[in-house]
C-alpha positions in Angstrom: -123.2 128.7 -18.1 -120.9 125.7 -17.4 -121.6 122.9 -14.9 -118.5 121.3 -13.3 -119.1 117.7 -12.1 -117.0 115.9 -9.6 -117.5 112.5 -8.0 -116.1 110.8 -4.9 -116.7 107.7 -2.8 -116.7 107.7 1.0 -117.1 104.8 3.4 -120.6 104.5 4.9 -119.4 105.3 8.4 -117.9 108.6 7.3 -120.7 109.8 5.0 -122.3 112.1 7.6 -119.0 113.7 8.6 -118.1 114.2 4.9 -121.5 115.8 4.2 -120.8 118.2 7.1 -117.3 118.9 5.7 -118.7 119.8 2.3 -121.3 122.1 3.9 -118.8 123.9 6.1 -115.7 124.0 4.0 -116.2 123.1 0.3 -119.4 124.9 -0.4 -118.3 128.2 1.1 -115.1 127.9 -0.9 -117.0 127.4 -4.2 -119.4 130.2 -3.4 -116.6 132.6 -2.5 -115.3 132.6 -6.1 -116.6 135.3 -8.4 -118.5 133.7 -11.2 -119.8 130.8 -9.1 -123.6 130.7 -9.5 -124.4 127.8 -7.2 -123.6 124.4 -5.8 -125.5 121.2 -5.5 -124.2 118.2 -3.5 -125.7 114.9 -4.4 -125.5 111.8 -2.3 -126.2 108.2 -3.1 -125.6 105.2 -0.8 -124.5 102.1 -2.6 -123.3 98.7 -1.5 -119.6 99.6 -1.8 -119.7 103.2 -0.3 -121.6 106.4 -0.4 -121.2 108.3 -3.6 -121.0 112.1 -3.6 -121.4 114.3 -6.7 -120.9 118.0 -6.7 -122.5 120.1 -9.4 -121.1 123.6 -9.4 -122.4 126.2 -11.8 -120.1 128.8 -13.3 -120.4 131.8 -15.6 -117.2 130.9 -17.6 -114.0 128.9 -17.8 -112.2 131.9 -16.4 -114.3 131.7 -13.3 -113.5 128.0 -13.0 -109.8 128.8 -13.4 -110.0 131.2 -10.5 -111.3 128.3 -8.4 -109.4 125.3 -9.7 -106.3 126.7 -11.3 -105.0 126.7 -14.9 -105.8 123.1 -15.6 -109.6 123.4 -15.3 -110.1 119.6 -15.8 -108.0 118.7 -12.8 -110.0 117.8 -9.7 -109.4 120.1 -6.8 -109.0 118.4 -3.4 -108.7 119.7 0.1 -106.2 118.3 2.7 -109.2 117.0 4.7 -110.3 114.9 1.8 -107.6 112.4 2.8 -109.7 111.6 5.9 -112.8 110.6 3.9 -112.3 109.6 0.2 -111.6 106.1 -0.9 -109.7 107.4 -4.0 -108.9 110.6 -5.8 -110.3 110.8 -9.2 -107.9 113.0 -11.3 -110.4 114.8 -13.4 -113.8 116.4 -13.4 -116.2 116.9 -16.3 -117.6 120.2 -17.6 -120.8 120.6 -19.5 -122.2 123.7 -21.2 -125.9 124.2 -20.3 -127.7 124.0 -23.6 -131.2 124.6 -22.2 -133.0 124.8 -18.9 -136.4 125.1 -17.3 -136.4 126.0 -13.7 -139.0 127.1 -11.2 -136.5 129.1 -9.2 -138.8 129.9 -6.2 -140.1 126.4 -5.8 -136.6 124.9 -6.2 -135.2 127.3 -3.6 -138.0 126.4 -1.1 -137.4 122.7 -1.7 -133.6 123.1 -1.1 -134.1 125.1 2.1 -136.5 122.5 3.5 -133.8 119.8 2.9 -130.8 121.5 4.6 
């Protein structure tokens, strides 16, 4: 399994709208690609902006290519991102999951109670 990690910064006053955009547009796009195993959107307010990190889980680099294109390290942006992001980081990071321990049922319940 491969985790694809992207980071972006949004002005505080646009954070709620960007969160909605991610839920309505980006997450369904990720989930619609065969080989996507899941998506987590992380959010952290800071003094300069609100930082968003997406963690997407994939079965293979081929699955990531189906989502992102041939250059799998290139960040994928949507036209709407222009309305929110303070800059466009050119690359993402990929990590191979070396080990994991997950209580799937408990995690799913926690996630459902937060959204």
